[in-house]
C-alpha positions in Angstrom: -66.7 -18.9 51.3 -65.7 -22.4 51.2 -64.0 -21.6 47.9 -62.3 -18.6 49.0 -60.6 -20.4 51.9 -59.6 -23.1 49.5 -57.7 -20.7 47.2 -56.2 -19.1 50.2 -54.7 -22.2 51.7 -53.5 -23.1 47.9 -51.6 -19.9 47.8 -49.9 -20.4 51.1 -48.9 -23.9 50.0 -47.1 -22.7 46.9 -45.3 -20.0 48.8 -44.0 -22.4 51.4 -42.9 -24.7 48.6 -40.9 -21.9 46.7 -39.4 -20.7 50.2 -38.0 -24.4 50.8 -36.6 -24.6 47.2 -34.9 -21.3 47.8 -33.5 -22.5 51.1 -32.2 -25.8 49.6 -30.5 -24.1 46.6 -28.5 -21.6 48.8 -27.5 -24.6 51.1 -26.2 -26.4 47.8 -24.3 -23.3 46.6 -22.3 -22.8 49.8 -21.5 -26.6 49.9 -20.3 -26.0 46.0 -17.9 -23.2 47.3 -15.6 -25.8 49.1 -12.5 -26.4 47.3 -12.3 -29.7 45.6 -11.3 -31.4 42.4 -14.1 -29.7 40.5 -14.6 -26.6 42.3 -13.1 -22.9 41.9 -9.4 -22.6 42.5 -8.8 -26.5 42.2 -10.2 -28.2 39.4 -9.6 -27.8 35.5 -11.3 -24.8 34.0 -11.2 -22.6 37.3 -9.0 -19.5 37.8 -6.3 -21.7 39.4 -6.0 -24.3 36.7 -2.7 -24.8 34.9 -2.7 -23.5 31.3 -1.0 -25.4 28.7 1.4 -22.9 27.0 4.2 -22.8 24.4 7.6 -21.0 25.5 10.3 -19.2 23.5 13.6 -17.9 24.7 14.9 -14.3 23.5 17.2 -14.9 20.7 19.8 -12.7 19.1 18.3 -11.0 16.1 19.6 -8.3 13.4 17.6 -5.1 13.5 18.1 -2.5 10.8 17.8 1.2 11.8 16.0 2.9 9.1 14.4 6.2 8.5 10.9 5.8 7.3 9.0 8.5 5.3 5.8 8.5 3.4 5.7 8.5 -0.5 2.9 8.2 -3.2 3.6 6.1 -6.2 3.9 7.4 -9.8 4.3 5.5 -13.0 7.8 5.5 -14.7 5.9 7.6 -17.2 2.3 9.3 -16.7 0.2 11.2 -18.9 -3.3 12.4 -19.1 -4.1 12.6 -22.9 -6.2 15.3 -24.0 -7.6 16.7 -27.4 -5.9 19.9 -28.9 -9.1 21.1 -30.7 -12.8 21.0 -30.3 -14.4 18.0 -32.2 -16.3 14.9 -32.2 -14.9 11.5 -31.4 -15.0 9.4 -34.8 -13.2 6.3 -33.6 -11.7 4.8 -30.2 -9.3 2.0 -30.8 -8.5 0.8 -27.3 -10.3 -0.9 -24.5 -10.0 0.0 -20.7 -6.7 -1.4 -19.3 -5.1 -2.2 -22.6 -1.4 -2.5 -22.8 -0.6 -0.3 -25.9 2.9 0.3 -27.8 4.5 3.6 -28.5 2.6 5.6 -31.3 -0.3 3.4 -31.1 -3.7 5.3 -32.3 -5.9 5.6 -29.3 -8.6 8.0 -30.7 -9.6 9.4 -34.0 -11.5 12.8 -34.1 -13.7 13.8 -37.2 -11.2 15.6 -39.6 -13.2 16.0 -42.8 -12.3 19.9 -43.0 -8.8 19.3 -42.1 -8.6 16.7 -45.0 -10.0 19.1 -47.4 -7.6 21.8 -46.1 -4.7 19.3 -46.8 -5.9 18.8 -50.2 -6.3 22.4 -51.1 -2.7 23.2 -49.7 -1.3 20.3 -51.7 -2.7 21.9 -55.1 -1.5 25.2 -54.1 1.8 23.7 -53.6 1.9 22.0 -57.0 0.8 25.1 -58.6 3.5 27.3 -56.9 6.1 24.6 -57.7 5.3 24.8 -61.5 5.4 28.4 -61.5 8.7 28.5 -59.7 10.3 25.9 -62.1 9.1 27.9 -65.4 10.4 31.0 -64.0 13.7 29.5 -62.7 14.2 28.1 -66.4 13.5 31.4 -67.9 16.1 33.0 -65.6 18.8 30.5 -66.8 18.0 31.5 -70.3 18.1 35.3 -69.5 14.6 36.1 -70.2 13.3 36.6 -66.4 14.8 39.0 -63.9 16.5 37.5 -60.6 13.8 39.3 -58.4 11.0 37.7 -60.4 12.7 34.4 -59.7 13.0 34.9 -56.0 9.2 36.1 -55.9 8.1 32.9 -57.1 10.6 30.8 -55.1 9.2 32.4 -51.9 5.7 31.6 -53.1 6.6 28.1 -53.6 8.3 27.9 -50.0 5.1 29.5 -48.6 3.1 26.9 -50.2 5.3 24.1 -48.7 4.9 25.6 -45.1 0.9 25.9 -45.5 0.8 22.1 -46.6 2.9 21.4 -43.5 0.5 23.4 -41.5 -2.7 21.8 -42.7 -1.0 18.4 -42.2 -0.2 19.1 -38.6 -3.9 20.1 -38.0 -5.0 17.1 -39.5 -2.6 15.1 -37.4 -4.1 17.0 -34.3 -7.2 15.0 -34.9 -5.3 11.8 -34.3 -4.4 10.9 -30.5 -1.6 8.6 -30.2 0.4 7.0 -27.3 3.4 9.1 -26.7 5.0 5.8 -25.0 4.1 2.4 -24.3 2.0 1.7 -21.5 -1.4 0.8 -19.9 -4.6 3.0 -20.6 -7.0 3.5 -17.8 -10.6 3.8 -17.6 -12.5 6.2 -19.8 -15.9 7.1 -20.8 -15.1 8.3 -24.2 -17.2 6.9 -27.2 -17.7 7.7 -30.7 -19.8 10.7 -31.1 -18.6 12.5 -27.9 -17.7 15.9 -28.1 -14.3 16.7 -26.6 -12.8 20.2 -26.0 -9.1 21.4 -25.7 -7.5 20.3 -22.4 -10.5 18.0 -21.3 -8.9 14.6 -20.1 -9.6 11.6 -22.7 -7.8 8.5 -20.8 -4.8 8.2 -18.7 -1.7 6.4 -19.9 0.9 4.8 -17.5 4.3 3.1 -17.7 3.7 0.6 -15.1 7.0 -1.4 -15.6 8.2 0.4 -12.5 7.0 3.1 -10.3 8.7 6.2 -8.8 8.3 7.7 -5.4 9.2 11.3 -4.4 9.8 11.8 -0.6 11.2 14.4 1.5 14.1 13.8 3.7 15.1 16.4 6.5 18.7 17.9 5.6 20.2 16.5 8.8 20.1 13.0 6.9 21.6 14.1 3.9 24.9 12.3 4.7 23.0 8.9 4.8 21.7 9.5 1.1 23.4 8.9 -2.2 22.1 8.1 -5.7 22.0 4.4 -6.4 21.5 3.6 -2.8 19.3 0.4 -2.2 16.0 1.2 -0.3 13.1 -0.5 0.7 9.3 0.1 1.0 5.9 -1.4 2.2 2.5 -0.8 1.1 -0.7 -1.4 3.1 -2.1 -3.4 0.2 0.5 -6.0 0.6 0.9 -6.5 4.5 4.3 -8.2 5.5 5.7 -7.9 1.9 9.0 -5.6 1.5 9.7 -4.1 -1.9 13.4 -3.2 -2.7 14.3 -0.2 -5.1 16.9 2.4 -5.5 17.3 6.2 -5.2 17.5 7.3 -8.7 17.9 11.2 -8.1 18.5 13.7 -5.3 17.2 17.2 -5.8 19.7 19.9 -6.5 18.6 22.3 -3.7 17.2 21.9 0.1 13.7 23.5 0.6 14.6 26.5 2.8 11.0 26.6 4.3 11.2 22.7 5.3 14.8 22.0 5.6 14.2 19.0 3.6 15.5 17.6 0.4 13.4 15.7 -2.3 14.5 12.4 -3.3 13.2 10.2 -6.0 13.2 6.4 -5.9 12.3 3.9 -8.3 11.0 0.4 -7.6 10.4 -2.5 -10.0 6.7 -3.4 -10.6 6.5 -7.1 -11.6 3.0 -7.8 -12.7 2.0 -4.1 -12.2 0.7 -4.7 -8.7 1.7 -1.3 -7.6 -0.7 1.4 -9.0 0.0 5.0 -9.4 -1.1 7.2 -6.3 -0.8 4.2 -3.9 0.8 5.2 -0.7 4.2 3.5 0.1 6.1 3.6 3.3 9.8 4.2 2.4 12.6 3.1 4.7 16.1 4.1 4.1 18.7 2.0 6.1 21.0 3.8 8.2 23.0 0.8 9.8 22.2 -2.5 11.8 22.7 -4.0 15.4 21.9 -7.2 17.1 19.7 -7.4 20.1 17.7 -9.7 21.9 14.3 -10.5 20.4 11.1 -12.6 20.7 8.2 -13.2 18.2 5.5 -10.2 18.5 2.9 -12.8 19.7 4.9 -13.0 22.8 4.4 -9.3 23.6 1.5 -7.5 25.0 0.7 -3.9 25.2 -1.7 -2.3 27.4 -1.5 1.6 27.4 1.7 2.8 27.8 3.1 -0.5 29.4 4.6 -3.4 27.7 5.1 -6.9 29.0 5.6 -10.5 28.8 5.0 -13.5 30.7 8.1 -15.1 32.0 7.9 -18.9 33.3 9.0 -18.9 36.7 8.9 -21.2 39.9 7.0 -20.0 42.9 6.3 -22.3 45.8 7.2 -25.1 43.8 4.7 -24.3 41.2 5.4 -23.3 37.6 3.5 -20.0 37.0 3.4 -17.2 34.7 4.7 -14.1 35.7 3.9 -10.8 34.3 7.3 -8.9 33.5 7.4 -5.2 32.0 10.0 -4.8 29.3 11.5 -2.0 27.6 10.8 -2.7 23.9 12.5 -1.3 20.7 11.8 -1.7 17.1 9.5 -4.2 15.5 10.7 -5.7 12.4 9.8 -8.7 10.1 7.7 -10.3 12.9 10.0 -9.6 15.9 10.0 -7.3 18.9 13.6 -5.9 20.2 13.7 -6.3 24.0 16.2 -3.8 25.5 15.4 -4.5 29.1 13.3 -6.7 31.3 14.4 -10.1 30.4 17.6 -12.1 29.8 18.3 -14.7 27.2 18.1 -17.7 29.4 14.7 -16.9 30.7 11.7 -18.6 29.0 8.7 -16.5 27.9 5.1 -17.6 27.0 5.0 -17.6 23.1 1.4 -16.9 22.5 -2.2 -16.9 23.7 -1.5 -14.0 26.2 -5.2 -13.2 26.7 -5.8 -16.6 28.2 -3.1 -16.0 30.7 -3.4 -14.1 34.2 -0.6 -13.1 36.2 0.7 -15.7 38.8 -1.4 -18.2 37.1 -0.1 -21.9 37.0 1.0 -22.9 33.7 2.2 -26.3 32.0 4.6 -26.3 29.2 3.4 -28.1 26.0 5.4 -30.9 25.3 7.0 -31.2 28.7 6.8 -34.5 30.6 4.6 -34.6 33.5 5.5 -36.2 36.7 2.3 -38.1 38.0 1.2 -37.5 41.6 2.1 -40.0 44.2 -0.6 -41.5 46.2 -0.3 -43.1 49.7 1.9 -46.2 50.0 -0.1 -49.6 49.5 
């Protein structure tokens, strides 16, 4: 019985201490809500603290009105090499990604049968030529008719054609580069069986790339052969590639009401690859307008705004200002309405700024607070 009362008294004592601690914490929390140098609303780090910001002013910037379309890059010349006959691969004379000259032998197929056929055709040609020569000499002496001479001449010419055909079949077993370029990846190896039309390896001339793209016919007046255009690639953000329009198609597609244009872009270093998607821009004119860096503009949903540094009740604050934005080019955003050229705008770090928050301009001299007279 005594032990039970002892545990009961101990539990009551612990509960009383917990209630007392909670009360003290609540009182301390209410006291900390009072504004002061380090409390909310007054000290550095609170919502009302002055944020240090860099400012910019809208400047006149030249913007280019451009028509943008999507195109796919192709090599200046591109081909997928195939075999003309079913045969085993005997030799492979290239490695993946190798630069090869025009006419270089890339693959040799087994050609023992074709070699024998060439030798046989050469022997027949030799026999036919000798027979023709004998009958021609006899005809000159008057011992052979003209009809017989013409018969042997025809046989001689037939033997010449047979030899040319045999040599052509033998040449079909040798696959050459039709132009200078870079070979792609391949799994072809000696001993592999290839069939007619089966791809062996790709060959691309990467000294320049071509891009075909469609332009609506209403913009046909803005196009001409030799016109300078530009393109961008997702693989190289922020980089502009200049090229020219090489050809315009002779017809407008009656279904899409668009015309196909072919542009060519230099490919120094072979960085642009066939199949790469390019955004092609065609300049239609230029204009000058107010602009600010992209970092100074914030977009939330359908709204676009900036933070303008303004004075409110003797304080420097960031005022959220909606704007009408235009095009974005080369890291700048056109501002068509909302701010003027003489206003100062927060240049970056917009995610750290709240509307109406006090700000301090980076690098600006601060006036020290005046204390009571001594």
